[in-house]
N, CA, C and O atoms as a GROMACS GRO file, in nm:
protein
  420
    1ASP      N    1  -1.738   0.245   1.658
    1ASP     CA    2  -1.630   0.165   1.715
    1ASP      C    3  -1.692   0.041   1.777
    1ASP      O    4  -1.765   0.049   1.876
    2MET      N    5  -1.664  -0.074   1.718
    2MET     CA    6  -1.718  -0.200   1.768
    2MET      C    7  -1.612  -0.280   1.843
    2MET      O    8  -1.632  -0.399   1.870
    3SER      N    9  -1.500  -0.218   1.875
    3SER     CA   10  -1.392  -0.286   1.946
    3SER      C   11  -1.443  -0.351   2.074
    3SER      O   12  -1.518  -0.290   2.150
    4GLY      N   13  -1.402  -0.475   2.095
    4GLY     CA   14  -1.438  -0.546   2.217
    4GLY      C   15  -1.573  -0.613   2.216
    4GLY      O   16  -1.607  -0.685   2.310
    5ILE      N   17  -1.652  -0.592   2.113
    5ILE     CA   18  -1.783  -0.657   2.104
    5ILE      C   19  -1.763  -0.798   2.049
    5ILE      O   20  -1.696  -0.815   1.948
    6ASN      N   21  -1.821  -0.897   2.114
    6ASN     CA   22  -1.807  -1.036   2.072
    6ASN      C   23  -1.896  -1.060   1.950
    6ASN      O   24  -2.014  -1.092   1.964
    7LEU      N   25  -1.838  -1.045   1.832
    7LEU     CA   26  -1.916  -1.064   1.709
    7LEU      C   27  -1.930  -1.210   1.671
    7LEU      O   28  -2.002  -1.242   1.576
    8SER      N   29  -1.863  -1.300   1.744
    8SER     CA   30  -1.873  -1.442   1.710
    8SER      C   31  -2.014  -1.495   1.730
    8SER      O   32  -2.051  -1.595   1.669
    9ILE      N   33  -2.093  -1.431   1.814
    9ILE     CA   34  -2.231  -1.477   1.837
    9ILE      C   35  -2.331  -1.412   1.742
    9ILE      O   36  -2.449  -1.447   1.743
   10ALA      N   37  -2.285  -1.318   1.662
   10ALA     CA   38  -2.375  -1.245   1.573
   10ALA      C   39  -2.384  -1.305   1.434
   10ALA      O   40  -2.455  -1.253   1.348
   11GLY      N   41  -2.312  -1.415   1.409
   11GLY     CA   42  -2.311  -1.471   1.275
   11GLY      C   43  -2.251  -1.370   1.179
   11GLY      O   44  -2.163  -1.294   1.217
   12ASP      N   45  -2.299  -1.370   1.056
   12ASP     CA   46  -2.247  -1.271   0.960
   12ASP      C   47  -2.341  -1.152   0.946
   12ASP      O   48  -2.325  -1.071   0.855
   13HIS      N   49  -2.439  -1.142   1.035
   13HIS     CA   50  -2.536  -1.032   1.028
   13HIS      C   51  -2.469  -0.896   1.043
   13HIS      O   52  -2.510  -0.800   0.978
   14TRP      N   53  -2.367  -0.887   1.129
   14TRP     CA   54  -2.300  -0.759   1.149
   14TRP      C   55  -2.235  -0.712   1.019
   14TRP      O   56  -2.233  -0.592   0.990
   15LEU      N   57  -2.183  -0.806   0.940
   15LEU     CA   58  -2.120  -0.768   0.814
   15LEU      C   59  -2.223  -0.719   0.714
   15LEU      O   60  -2.197  -0.627   0.636
   16GLN      N   61  -2.340  -0.780   0.715
   16GLN     CA   62  -2.448  -0.734   0.627
   16GLN      C   63  -2.488  -0.591   0.661
   16GLN      O   64  -2.515  -0.511   0.572
   17VAL      N   65  -2.493  -0.560   0.790
   17VAL     CA   66  -2.528  -0.423   0.833
   17VAL      C   67  -2.419  -0.326   0.792
   17VAL      O   68  -2.448  -0.218   0.740
   18ILE      N   69  -2.293  -0.363   0.815
   18ILE     CA   70  -2.180  -0.276   0.778
   18ILE      C   71  -2.186  -0.243   0.629
   18ILE      O   72  -2.156  -0.131   0.589
   19ASN      N   73  -2.223  -0.340   0.548
   19ASN     CA   74  -2.226  -0.318   0.403
   19ASN      C   75  -2.338  -0.226   0.358
   19ASN      O   76  -2.342  -0.186   0.242
   20THR      N   77  -2.428  -0.191   0.447
   20THR     CA   78  -2.532  -0.093   0.413
   20THR      C   79  -2.483   0.049   0.439
   20THR      O   80  -2.557   0.146   0.422
   21LEU      N   81  -2.356   0.061   0.480
   21LEU     CA   82  -2.298   0.191   0.513
   21LEU      C   83  -2.179   0.221   0.421
   21LEU      O   84  -2.066   0.227   0.468
   22PRO      N   85  -2.203   0.239   0.290
   22PRO     CA   86  -2.092   0.255   0.198
   22PRO      C   87  -2.006   0.378   0.224
   22PRO      O   88  -1.892   0.385   0.176
   23SER      N   89  -2.056   0.474   0.297
   23SER     CA   90  -1.980   0.595   0.328
   23SER      C   91  -1.897   0.580   0.456
   23SER      O   92  -1.831   0.675   0.497
   24LEU      N   93  -1.900   0.462   0.518
   24LEU     CA   94  -1.824   0.438   0.640
   24LEU      C   95  -1.676   0.462   0.614
   24LEU      O   96  -1.620   0.412   0.517
   25GLU      N   97  -1.613   0.540   0.702
   25GLU     CA   98  -1.472   0.573   0.684
   25GLU      C   99  -1.380   0.496   0.778
   25GLU      O  100  -1.266   0.467   0.741
   26GLU      N  101  -1.426   0.463   0.897
   26GLU     CA  102  -1.341   0.394   0.994
   26GLU      C  103  -1.415   0.273   1.050
   26GLU      O  104  -1.530   0.283   1.092
   27LEU      N  105  -1.346   0.158   1.049
   27LEU     CA  106  -1.406   0.034   1.098
   27LEU      C  107  -1.312  -0.027   1.201
   27LEU      O  108  -1.208  -0.084   1.168
   28TYR      N  109  -1.351  -0.015   1.327
   28TYR     CA  110  -1.273  -0.067   1.439
   28TYR      C  111  -1.331  -0.202   1.481
   28TYR      O  112  -1.441  -0.210   1.534
   29LEU      N  113  -1.255  -0.309   1.457
   29LEU     CA  114  -1.298  -0.444   1.493
   29LEU      C  115  -1.195  -0.511   1.583
   29LEU      O  116  -1.180  -0.633   1.581
   30SER      N  117  -1.125  -0.431   1.661
   30SER     CA  118  -1.023  -0.484   1.752
   30SER      C  119  -1.088  -0.567   1.862
   30SER      O  120  -1.187  -0.526   1.923
   31ASN      N  121  -1.029  -0.684   1.888
   31ASN     CA  122  -1.072  -0.771   1.998
   31ASN      C  123  -1.221  -0.806   1.989
   31ASN      O  124  -1.293  -0.800   2.089
   32CYS      N  125  -1.266  -0.843   1.871
   32CYS     CA  126  -1.407  -0.877   1.850
   32CYS      C  127  -1.432  -1.027   1.834
   32CYS      O  128  -1.541  -1.068   1.796
   33LYS      N  129  -1.331  -1.108   1.865
   33LYS     CA  130  -1.344  -1.253   1.856
   33LYS      C  131  -1.389  -1.296   1.716
   33LYS      O  132  -1.481  -1.376   1.699
   34LEU      N  133  -1.320  -1.242   1.617
   34LEU     CA  134  -1.356  -1.269   1.478
   34LEU      C  135  -1.307  -1.404   1.428
   34LEU      O  136  -1.328  -1.438   1.312
   35ASN      N  137  -1.240  -1.482   1.514
   35ASN     CA  138  -1.187  -1.610   1.468
   35ASN      C  139  -1.294  -1.715   1.446
   35ASN      O  140  -1.275  -1.803   1.362
   36HIS      N  141  -1.406  -1.710   1.515
   36HIS     CA  142  -1.513  -1.809   1.497
   36HIS      C  143  -1.650  -1.739   1.498
   36HIS      O  144  -1.676  -1.650   1.578
   37ILE      N  145  -1.732  -1.781   1.408
   37ILE     CA  146  -1.870  -1.735   1.402
   37ILE      C  147  -1.958  -1.858   1.416
   37ILE      O  148  -1.968  -1.940   1.324
   38ARG      N  149  -2.020  -1.871   1.532
   38ARG     CA  150  -2.108  -1.986   1.560
   38ARG      C  151  -2.044  -2.119   1.520
   38ARG      O  152  -2.105  -2.200   1.451
   39GLY      N  153  -1.921  -2.139   1.566
   39GLY     CA  154  -1.854  -2.266   1.543
   39GLY      C  155  -1.786  -2.281   1.409
   39GLY      O  156  -1.720  -2.383   1.386
   40HIS      N  157  -1.798  -2.185   1.322
   40HIS     CA  158  -1.732  -2.191   1.192
   40HIS      C  159  -1.619  -2.089   1.190
   40HIS      O  160  -1.630  -1.980   1.246
   41LYS      N  161  -1.511  -2.125   1.124
   41LYS     CA  162  -1.401  -2.031   1.111
   41LYS      C  163  -1.443  -1.918   1.019
   41LYS      O  164  -1.500  -1.940   0.912
   42LEU      N  165  -1.415  -1.797   1.062
   42LEU     CA  166  -1.451  -1.680   0.983
   42LEU      C  167  -1.342  -1.648   0.882
   42LEU      O  168  -1.224  -1.651   0.915
   43GLU      N  169  -1.382  -1.618   0.764
   43GLU     CA  170  -1.291  -1.562   0.665
   43GLU      C  171  -1.331  -1.416   0.650
   43GLU      O  172  -1.449  -1.384   0.637
   44ILE      N  173  -1.232  -1.327   0.653
   44ILE     CA  174  -1.262  -1.186   0.630
   44ILE      C  175  -1.323  -1.175   0.492
   44ILE      O  176  -1.265  -1.224   0.394
   45ASN      N  177  -1.436  -1.113   0.484
   45ASN     CA  178  -1.520  -1.118   0.365
   45ASN      C  179  -1.487  -1.008   0.264
   45ASN      O  180  -1.476  -0.891   0.301
   46PRO      N  181  -1.470  -1.044   0.137
   46PRO     CA  182  -1.443  -0.944   0.034
   46PRO      C  183  -1.555  -0.842   0.017
   46PRO      O  184  -1.536  -0.742  -0.053
   47SER      N  185  -1.670  -0.863   0.079
   47SER     CA  186  -1.776  -0.763   0.068
   47SER      C  187  -1.734  -0.632   0.133
   47SER      O  188  -1.799  -0.529   0.112
   48LEU      N  189  -1.626  -0.633   0.210
   48LEU     CA  190  -1.573  -0.508   0.264
   48LEU      C  191  -1.530  -0.413   0.151
   48LEU      O  192  -1.514  -0.293   0.174
   49LEU      N  193  -1.511  -0.467   0.032
   49LEU     CA  194  -1.475  -0.384  -0.082
   49LEU      C  195  -1.586  -0.285  -0.117
   49LEU      O  196  -1.561  -0.186  -0.186
   50ASN      N  197  -1.708  -0.312  -0.070
   50ASN     CA  198  -1.819  -0.219  -0.092
   50ASN      C  199  -1.801  -0.089  -0.015
   50ASN      O  200  -1.866   0.011  -0.045
   51LEU      N  201  -1.713  -0.091   0.085
   51LEU     CA  202  -1.690   0.027   0.167
   51LEU      C  203  -1.586   0.115   0.098
   51LEU      O  204  -1.469   0.115   0.135
   52THR      N  205  -1.630   0.188  -0.001
   52THR     CA  206  -1.537   0.260  -0.089
   52THR      C  207  -1.475   0.383  -0.025
   52THR      O  208  -1.382   0.441  -0.082
   53HIS      N  209  -1.523   0.425   0.092
   53HIS     CA  210  -1.466   0.541   0.161
   53HIS      C  211  -1.385   0.501   0.283
   53HIS      O  212  -1.341   0.586   0.360
   54LEU      N  213  -1.364   0.371   0.301
   54LEU     CA  214  -1.296   0.321   0.420
   54LEU      C  215  -1.150   0.368   0.423
   54LEU      O  216  -1.073   0.338   0.332
   55THR      N  217  -1.114   0.442   0.528
   55THR     CA  218  -0.976   0.489   0.542
   55THR      C  219  -0.903   0.415   0.653
   55THR      O  220  -0.780   0.412   0.654
   56LEU      N  221  -0.976   0.356   0.747
   56LEU     CA  222  -0.914   0.286   0.860
   56LEU      C  223  -0.981   0.151   0.880
   56LEU      O  224  -1.104   0.142   0.889
   57LEU      N  225  -0.901   0.046   0.886
   57LEU     CA  226  -0.950  -0.089   0.916
   57LEU      C  227  -0.864  -0.144   1.028
   57LEU      O  228  -0.743  -0.161   1.013
   58ASP      N  229  -0.927  -0.170   1.142
   58ASP     CA  230  -0.857  -0.217   1.262
   58ASP      C  231  -0.902  -0.359   1.294
   58ASP      O  232  -1.016  -0.381   1.335
   59LEU      N  233  -0.812  -0.455   1.276
   59LEU     CA  234  -0.840  -0.596   1.304
   59LEU      C  235  -0.752  -0.648   1.416
   59LEU      O  236  -0.739  -0.769   1.433
   60ARG      N  237  -0.691  -0.558   1.494
   60ARG     CA  238  -0.599  -0.598   1.601
   60ARG      C  239  -0.668  -0.688   1.704
   60ARG      O  240  -0.789  -0.684   1.723
   61HIS      N  241  -0.585  -0.770   1.768
   61HIS     CA  242  -0.626  -0.851   1.884
   61HIS      C  243  -0.742  -0.946   1.854
   61HIS      O  244  -0.830  -0.965   1.938
   62ASN      N  245  -0.742  -1.002   1.736
   62ASN     CA  246  -0.830  -1.114   1.702
   62ASN      C  247  -0.738  -1.233   1.679
   62ASN      O  248  -0.617  -1.215   1.662
   63ASP      N  249  -0.792  -1.352   1.678
   63ASP     CA  250  -0.706  -1.469   1.658
   63ASP      C  251  -0.747  -1.539   1.529
   63ASP      O  252  -0.838  -1.622   1.528
   64PHE      N  253  -0.679  -1.505   1.421
   64PHE     CA  254  -0.709  -1.565   1.292
   64PHE      C  255  -0.633  -1.695   1.270
   64PHE      O  256  -0.626  -1.746   1.158
   65GLU      N  257  -0.575  -1.747   1.377
   65GLU     CA  258  -0.517  -1.882   1.381
   65GLU      C  259  -0.417  -1.910   1.270
   65GLU      O  260  -0.415  -2.019   1.213
   66GLY      N  261  -0.334  -1.813   1.239
   66GLY     CA  262  -0.229  -1.833   1.141
   66GLY      C  263  -0.273  -1.828   0.996
   66GLY      O  264  -0.193  -1.850   0.906
   67ARG      N  265  -0.401  -1.798   0.973
   67ARG     CA  266  -0.447  -1.785   0.834
   67ARG      C  267  -0.381  -1.664   0.769
   67ARG      O  268  -0.344  -1.570   0.839
   68PRO      N  269  -0.364  -1.665   0.638
   68PRO     CA  270  -0.298  -1.551   0.572
   68PRO      C  271  -0.384  -1.425   0.573
   68PRO      O  272  -0.507  -1.431   0.580
   69ILE      N  273  -0.316  -1.313   0.566
   69ILE     CA  274  -0.386  -1.185   0.550
   69ILE      C  275  -0.461  -1.192   0.417
   69ILE      O  276  -0.401  -1.226   0.315
   70PRO      N  277  -0.590  -1.160   0.415
   70PRO     CA  278  -0.665  -1.167   0.289
   70PRO      C  279  -0.608  -1.070   0.186
   70PRO      O  280  -0.592  -0.951   0.214
   71SER      N  281  -0.579  -1.121   0.068
   71SER     CA  282  -0.517  -1.037  -0.035
   71SER      C  283  -0.611  -0.927  -0.085
   71SER      O  284  -0.564  -0.823  -0.132
   72PHE      N  285  -0.743  -0.948  -0.076
   72PHE     CA  286  -0.836  -0.847  -0.125
   72PHE      C  287  -0.824  -0.715  -0.049
   72PHE      O  288  -0.866  -0.611  -0.099
   73ILE      N  289  -0.767  -0.718   0.073
   73ILE     CA  290  -0.750  -0.593   0.149
   73ILE      C  291  -0.667  -0.494   0.067
   73ILE      O  292  -0.683  -0.373   0.080
   74GLY      N  293  -0.578  -0.546  -0.017
   74GLY     CA  294  -0.499  -0.460  -0.104
   74GLY      C  295  -0.581  -0.386  -0.208
   74GLY      O  296  -0.529  -0.297  -0.275
   75SER      N  297  -0.708  -0.420  -0.221
   75SER     CA  298  -0.797  -0.351  -0.316
   75SER      C  299  -0.877  -0.240  -0.251
   75SER      O  300  -0.951  -0.169  -0.320
   76ILE      N  301  -0.863  -0.224  -0.121
   76ILE     CA  302  -0.934  -0.114  -0.052
   76ILE      C  303  -0.844   0.008  -0.062
   76ILE      O  304  -0.776   0.045   0.034
   77LYS      N  305  -0.844   0.070  -0.178
   77LYS     CA  306  -0.748   0.175  -0.213
   77LYS      C  307  -0.756   0.299  -0.125
   77LYS      O  308  -0.660   0.375  -0.118
   78SER      N  309  -0.868   0.320  -0.059
   78SER     CA  310  -0.884   0.441   0.023
   78SER      C  311  -0.819   0.428   0.161
   78SER      O  312  -0.813   0.526   0.235
   79LEU      N  313  -0.770   0.308   0.197
   79LEU     CA  314  -0.712   0.289   0.331
   79LEU      C  315  -0.589   0.376   0.353
   79LEU      O  316  -0.497   0.379   0.271
   80THR      N  317  -0.589   0.446   0.466
   80THR     CA  318  -0.471   0.520   0.509
   80THR      C  319  -0.410   0.456   0.634
   80THR      O  320  -0.294   0.480   0.666
   81LEU      N  321  -0.490   0.374   0.704
   81LEU     CA  322  -0.440   0.305   0.824
   81LEU      C  323  -0.495   0.163   0.827
   81LEU      O  324  -0.616   0.142   0.819
   82LEU      N  325  -0.405   0.067   0.839
   82LEU     CA  326  -0.442  -0.074   0.848
   82LEU      C  327  -0.375  -0.131   0.971
   82LEU      O  328  -0.252  -0.140   0.977
   83GLU      N  329  -0.455  -0.169   1.069
   83GLU     CA  330  -0.406  -0.221   1.196
   83GLU      C  331  -0.423  -0.373   1.200
   83GLU      O  332  -0.536  -0.422   1.201
   84LEU      N  333  -0.310  -0.446   1.202
   84LEU     CA  334  -0.315  -0.593   1.203
   84LEU      C  335  -0.235  -0.653   1.318
   84LEU      O  336  -0.220  -0.775   1.324
   85SER      N  337  -0.184  -0.572   1.410
   85SER     CA  338  -0.099  -0.625   1.516
   85SER      C  339  -0.177  -0.719   1.607
   85SER      O  340  -0.292  -0.694   1.641
   86ASN      N  341  -0.112  -0.826   1.645
   86ASN     CA  342  -0.170  -0.928   1.734
   86ASN      C  343  -0.302  -0.984   1.682
   86ASN      O  344  -0.389  -1.021   1.760
   87ALA      N  345  -0.315  -0.990   1.550
   87ALA     CA  346  -0.437  -1.044   1.491
   87ALA      C  347  -0.424  -1.193   1.462
   87ALA      O  348  -0.524  -1.258   1.429
   88GLY      N  349  -0.304  -1.248   1.475
   88GLY     CA  350  -0.287  -1.390   1.455
   88GLY      C  351  -0.280  -1.433   1.310
   88GLY      O  352  -0.301  -1.551   1.280
   89PHE      N  353  -0.251  -1.339   1.219
   89PHE     CA  354  -0.233  -1.377   1.080
   89PHE      C  355  -0.098  -1.444   1.065
   89PHE      O  356  -0.006  -1.418   1.143
   90GLY      N  357  -0.084  -1.530   0.965
   90GLY     CA  358   0.042  -1.598   0.940
   90GLY      C  359   0.073  -1.601   0.792
   90GLY      O  360  -0.005  -1.554   0.709
   91GLY      N  361   0.188  -1.656   0.761
   91GLY     CA  362   0.227  -1.668   0.621
   91GLY      C  363   0.290  -1.542   0.566
   91GLY      O  364   0.331  -1.453   0.640
   92VAL      N  365   0.296  -1.539   0.436
   92VAL     CA  366   0.360  -1.430   0.364
   92VAL      C  367   0.264  -1.312   0.353
   92VAL      O  368   0.144  -1.331   0.333
   93ILE      N  369   0.317  -1.191   0.364
   93ILE     CA  370   0.235  -1.072   0.344
   93ILE      C  371   0.200  -1.066   0.194
   93ILE      O  372   0.289  -1.070   0.110
   94PRO      N  373   0.071  -1.059   0.162
   94PRO     CA  374   0.031  -1.059   0.021
   94PRO      C  375   0.087  -0.937  -0.053
   94PRO      O  376   0.084  -0.826  -0.002
   95HIS      N  377   0.137  -0.959  -0.174
   95HIS     CA  378   0.193  -0.849  -0.253
   95HIS      C  379   0.088  -0.745  -0.287
   95HIS      O  380   0.121  -0.630  -0.315
   96GLU      N  381  -0.040  -0.783  -0.284
   96GLU     CA  382  -0.149  -0.688  -0.314
   96GLU      C  383  -0.152  -0.572  -0.215
   96GLU      O  384  -0.201  -0.464  -0.248
   97LEU      N  385  -0.100  -0.595  -0.093
   97LEU     CA  386  -0.098  -0.485   0.004
   97LEU      C  387  -0.009  -0.371  -0.044
   97LEU      O  388  -0.021  -0.258   0.004
   98GLY      N  389   0.079  -0.400  -0.138
   98GLY     CA  390   0.161  -0.296  -0.198
   98GLY      C  391   0.079  -0.195  -0.278
   98GLY      O  392   0.129  -0.087  -0.311
   99ASN      N  393  -0.045  -0.229  -0.309
   99ASN     CA  394  -0.134  -0.138  -0.383
   99ASN      C  395  -0.190  -0.028  -0.294
   99ASN      O  396  -0.251   0.067  -0.343
  100LEU      N  397  -0.170  -0.040  -0.163
  100LEU     CA  398  -0.228   0.057  -0.069
  100LEU      C  399  -0.137   0.180  -0.060
  100LEU      O  400  -0.068   0.201   0.040
  101SER      N  401  -0.137   0.259  -0.164
  101SER     CA  402  -0.045   0.372  -0.176
  101SER      C  403  -0.080   0.486  -0.080
  101SER      O  404   0.002   0.576  -0.060
  102MET      N  405  -0.198   0.484  -0.021
  102MET     CA  406  -0.240   0.592   0.069
  102MET      C  407  -0.203   0.562   0.215
  102MET      O  408  -0.220   0.648   0.302
  103LEU      N  409  -0.151   0.441   0.245
  103LEU     CA  410  -0.117   0.406   0.383
  103LEU      C  411  -0.015   0.503   0.439
  103LEU      O  412   0.079   0.544   0.372
  104GLN      N  413  -0.036   0.538   0.567
  104GLN     CA  414   0.055   0.626   0.637
  104GLN      C  415   0.116   0.549   0.752
  104GLN      O  416   0.055   0.457   0.806
  105SER      N  417   0.237   0.587   0.787
  105SER     CA  418   0.304   0.518   0.899
  105SER      C  419   0.285   0.594   1.028
  105SER      O  420   0.333   0.551   1.133
   0.00000   0.00000   0.00000
């Protein structure tokens, strides 16, 4: 659980480490200041697709400044829980999220 850790000062190194854990099932990134990485706007990285056992992705309470929800999240077929509340996403919900047939309410 990395919730509350300021990842904006870690660059993209934290993501490289996460990708060495392909069996990771739950990724809590709530309130991690993911909106900026060393002065650059962060884009949620499609390398998360390497996490083939991921069942929970928590991006709550980050400020993505109205950017759209990344459509590739719809390709993480193992997700059963996707937390996006108060994440600051904007625009239309990508139709690819409809591919997440394992999501539970």
